C-alpha positions as CSV (number, residue, x, y, z in Angstrom):
1,M,0.0,0.0,0.0
2,P,1.4,3.4,-0.9
3,E,2.4,5.3,2.3
4,G,2.6,9.0,3.2
5,D,5.8,9.6,1.3
6,T,4.3,8.3,-1.9
7,V,1.3,10.6,-1.5
8,F,3.5,13.5,-0.7
9,R,5.6,13.0,-3.9
10,T,2.4,12.5,-5.9
11,A,1.2,15.9,-4.8
12,E,4.5,17.4,-5.8
13,R,4.1,16.0,-9.3
14,L,0.5,17.2,-9.6
15,R,1.1,20.8,-8.5
16,P,3.1,22.1,-11.5
17,A,0.7,20.2,-13.8
18,L,-2.6,21.5,-12.3
19,V,-2.2,24.5,-10.0
20,G,-3.0,27.8,-11.5
21,K,-4.6,26.2,-14.5
22,T,-8.2,26.0,-15.6
23,L,-9.8,22.6,-16.3
24,S,-10.9,22.0,-19.8
25,R,-12.1,18.5,-19.0
26,S,-13.1,16.6,-15.8
27,D,-14.2,13.0,-15.9
28,F,-15.2,11.2,-12.7
29,R,-15.5,7.5,-13.4
30,V,-17.2,6.6,-10.1
31,P,-21.0,6.3,-10.0
32,R,-21.6,8.8,-7.2
33,F,-19.8,11.6,-8.9
34,A,-20.2,10.7,-12.5
35,T,-22.2,13.8,-13.3
36,V,-19.8,16.3,-11.6
37,D,-18.5,18.8,-14.2
38,L,-15.6,21.0,-13.2
39,V,-14.8,22.4,-16.6
40,G,-13.9,26.1,-16.3
41,D,-12.8,25.7,-12.6
42,L,-9.3,26.9,-11.6
43,I,-7.2,24.5,-9.6
44,T,-5.8,26.5,-6.7
45,D,-3.8,23.9,-4.7
46,V,-2.9,20.3,-4.2
47,G,-2.3,19.2,-0.6
48,T,-1.9,16.0,1.5
49,Y,-2.6,14.8,4.9
50,G,-1.1,11.4,5.7
51,K,-2.2,9.1,3.0
52,H,-5.0,11.4,1.8
53,L,-4.6,13.7,-1.3
54,F,-6.7,16.8,-2.0
55,I,-6.9,18.7,-5.3
56,R,-8.7,22.0,-4.6
57,T,-10.6,24.7,-6.5
58,D,-11.8,27.8,-4.8
59,K,-15.0,26.0,-3.6
60,L,-14.5,22.3,-3.9
61,S,-12.0,19.6,-2.9
62,I,-11.3,16.4,-4.9
63,H,-10.4,13.9,-2.3
64,T,-8.6,10.7,-3.3
65,H,-7.0,7.8,-1.5
66,L,-4.6,5.4,-3.3
67,K,-5.4,2.5,-1.0
68,M,-3.5,-0.6,-2.3
69,E,-3.0,-0.1,-6.0
70,G,-3.8,3.5,-6.8
71,E,-1.6,6.1,-8.5
72,W,-1.8,9.4,-10.3
73,R,0.0,9.8,-13.7
74,V,0.4,13.0,-15.7
75,F,0.4,12.9,-19.6
76,H,0.8,15.6,-22.2
77,C,-2.5,16.1,-24.1
78,G,-2.7,13.5,-26.8
79,Q,0.0,11.3,-25.2
80,R,-0.9,7.6,-25.0
81,W,-1.7,6.5,-21.4
82,T,0.7,4.0,-19.9
83,K,-2.1,2.1,-18.1
84,P,-5.3,0.7,-19.4
85,R,-8.1,3.3,-19.8
86,V,-10.5,1.0,-18.0
87,N,-8.4,1.5,-14.8
88,A,-8.9,5.3,-14.8
89,R,-11.1,6.6,-12.0
90,I,-10.7,10.3,-12.6
91,V,-9.3,12.5,-15.4
92,L,-8.5,16.2,-14.9
93,A,-7.2,18.0,-18.0
94,N,-6.2,21.5,-19.0
95,D,-4.8,22.8,-22.3
96,E,-1.4,21.2,-21.6
97,V,-1.8,18.0,-19.6
98,E,-4.1,15.2,-18.4
99,A,-3.8,14.1,-14.8
100,V,-5.2,10.6,-14.5
101,G,-5.9,8.7,-11.3
102,F,-5.8,5.0,-11.9
103,D,-7.1,2.3,-9.6
104,L,-7.9,4.8,-6.8
105,G,-9.4,3.3,-3.7
106,K,-11.5,6.4,-3.0
107,V,-12.7,9.3,-5.1
108,E,-15.1,12.0,-3.8
109,V,-15.8,15.7,-4.4
110,L,-16.4,17.7,-1.2
111,P,-17.0,21.3,-0.2
112,L,-13.7,22.7,1.0
113,A,-15.1,23.1,4.5
114,D,-15.7,19.3,4.7
115,E,-12.0,18.4,4.3
116,Q,-11.6,18.5,8.0
117,K,-14.3,15.8,8.4
118,V,-12.2,13.5,6.3
119,I,-9.1,13.8,8.5
120,A,-10.5,14.7,11.9
121,H,-9.9,11.2,13.3
122,L,-6.3,11.1,12.1
123,G,-3.2,11.6,14.2
124,P,-0.6,14.3,13.4
125,D,0.7,14.2,9.9
126,L,4.4,13.2,10.0
127,L,5.1,15.3,6.8
128,A,3.3,18.4,7.9
129,P,5.4,21.5,8.7
130,N,3.6,21.8,12.1
131,F,3.9,18.1,13.1
132,D,3.0,17.8,16.7
133,A,5.2,15.2,18.3
134,D,3.6,15.6,21.8
135,E,0.2,14.9,20.4
136,A,1.5,11.8,18.6
137,Q,3.0,10.5,21.9
138,R,-0.2,11.2,23.7
139,R,-2.2,9.2,21.2
140,L,0.2,6.3,21.3
141,L,0.1,6.3,25.2
142,A,-3.7,6.3,25.2
143,Y,-3.4,2.5,24.7
144,P,-0.2,1.5,26.6
145,K,-1.0,-2.2,26.4
146,R,-0.9,-2.2,22.6
147,S,2.2,-3.4,20.7
148,I,4.2,-0.6,19.1
149,G,4.2,-2.4,15.8
150,A,0.4,-2.3,15.7
151,A,0.2,1.2,17.1
152,L,2.4,2.7,14.4
153,L,0.2,1.3,11.7
154,D,-2.9,3.0,13.1
155,Q,-3.5,6.3,11.4
156,R,-5.3,7.6,14.4
157,N,-2.0,7.8,16.1
158,L,0.4,9.1,13.4
159,A,-0.8,9.8,9.9
160,G,1.3,8.4,7.0
161,I,3.0,5.3,8.3
162,G,2.3,2.0,6.6
163,N,3.8,-1.5,6.8
164,I,7.1,-0.5,5.2
165,Y,8.0,2.3,7.6
166,R,6.7,0.7,10.8
167,S,9.2,-2.1,10.2
168,E,12.0,0.3,9.4
169,I,11.3,2.6,12.4
170,C,11.3,-0.3,14.9
171,F,14.5,-1.7,13.4
172,L,16.3,1.6,13.6
173,R,15.3,2.1,17.3
174,K,16.2,-1.5,18.1
175,V,12.6,-2.1,19.4
176,H,10.9,-5.4,19.0
177,P,7.5,-4.7,17.3
178,A,5.6,-6.7,20.0
179,T,6.9,-4.4,22.7
180,L,4.0,-2.7,24.5
181,V,3.8,1.1,24.0
182,G,3.8,1.7,27.7
183,D,7.0,-0.3,28.1
184,I,9.0,1.9,25.7
185,D,11.1,4.3,27.8
186,A,12.4,6.2,24.7
187,L,9.0,6.8,23.1
188,P,9.8,10.4,22.2
189,A,12.9,9.2,20.4
190,L,10.9,6.7,18.5
191,V,8.4,9.3,17.4
192,A,11.3,11.6,16.4
193,E,12.7,8.6,14.3
194,A,9.4,8.2,12.6
195,H,9.4,11.9,11.8
196,R,12.9,11.7,10.4
197,V,12.4,8.6,8.4
198,M,9.2,9.7,6.7
199,N,10.6,13.1,5.8
200,Q,13.8,11.6,4.4
201,A,11.7,9.1,2.4
202,A,9.4,11.9,1.1
203,R,12.0,14.6,0.4
204,Q,15.2,12.7,-0.3
205,P,14.0,9.5,-2.1
206,P,14.5,6.7,-2.6
207,W,14.4,5.2,0.8
208,R,16.6,2.0,0.8
209,Q,14.7,-0.5,2.8
210,L,16.7,-2.1,5.7
211,V,14.4,-4.9,6.8
212,Y,11.0,-4.7,5.0
213,R,10.3,-7.8,2.9
214,K,13.8,-9.2,3.7
215,N,12.6,-12.2,5.6
216,R,15.5,-14.7,6.1
217,R,18.1,-12.3,4.7
218,P,21.0,-11.2,6.9
219,C,20.4,-8.2,9.2
220,P,22.3,-5.2,7.9
221,R,23.5,-4.5,11.5
222,C,24.5,-7.9,12.9
223,G,24.1,-10.5,10.1
224,M,21.4,-12.7,11.8
225,A,18.6,-13.8,9.6
226,L,15.6,-11.4,9.6
227,V,12.2,-12.7,10.4
228,A,8.6,-11.7,9.8
229,R,5.6,-11.9,12.1
230,V,2.0,-11.0,12.0
231,L,0.9,-9.1,15.1
232,D,-2.5,-9.7,16.7
233,D,-4.2,-6.3,17.2
234,P,-7.8,-6.3,18.6
235,D,-7.7,-2.5,18.8
236,S,-7.1,-2.0,15.1
237,P,-9.9,-0.2,13.2
238,D,-9.2,-2.8,10.4
239,P,-8.3,-6.1,12.2
240,V,-8.6,-8.1,9.0
241,S,-6.1,-5.9,7.2
242,Q,-3.8,-6.0,10.2
243,R,-3.7,-9.8,10.3
244,E,-2.6,-9.8,6.6
245,R,0.4,-7.6,7.1
246,G,3.7,-9.0,8.5
247,I,6.2,-6.8,10.2
248,Y,9.9,-7.5,9.6
249,F,12.6,-7.4,12.3
250,C,15.9,-8.8,13.6
251,P,15.5,-11.2,16.5
252,R,19.0,-10.3,17.8
253,C,19.0,-6.5,17.4
254,Q,15.4,-6.3,18.5
255,P,15.0,-8.8,21.3
256,E,11.5,-9.9,22.2
257,P,10.2,-8.5,25.5
258,S,10.0,-11.0,28.3
């Protein structure tokens, strides 16, 4: 699943293509918004919050979420699309380019004022210039008996982390993913590490994965074989999805709590 860094870079690609330009075509290929016509509207901004992307006019916000397979691509007008047309969920075009959202998990058109309703439940955005580390720690500590590996994946605590970066963050801090949040003495340092990792991945890509999807390969720190484990998390807002995602770690560098 694309994580906050991917969405952040997507917005960076879309801004020069769309912002300050008037739409000559809008095509929403989802039933609920199929009749929406934004032709003549000026795109004023493209912003993100965690894994959510917002393309804004002066009155409306086009909210999209990539979910598992989604992505945005930009083409010059008349250029052949590099993905099947049947996979397109939204097309926004001006006199120069077409921005096409393929396989998007969510597409909706909202009044600008309703953006806050979309993100109100989320924790602080790790890529926001005003990231609130204290609030992130407060949210994590609200469930001290939850494993840190599960808590990092919950967007209600910190917005933007997915399965890749929760594995990387725990490895860098030498914390076993099953460690209970309340048992981590250096929780502020772990939150700071999350902030650093996500910003490096978003602003200085590519992030070279240390442990993610490297099950049975040698640990880059000590050489021991890395392992993967699925964490049980009854507090997850999506327990089925949680059970399907393994977290990767080194059993020597990240000893299991007793």
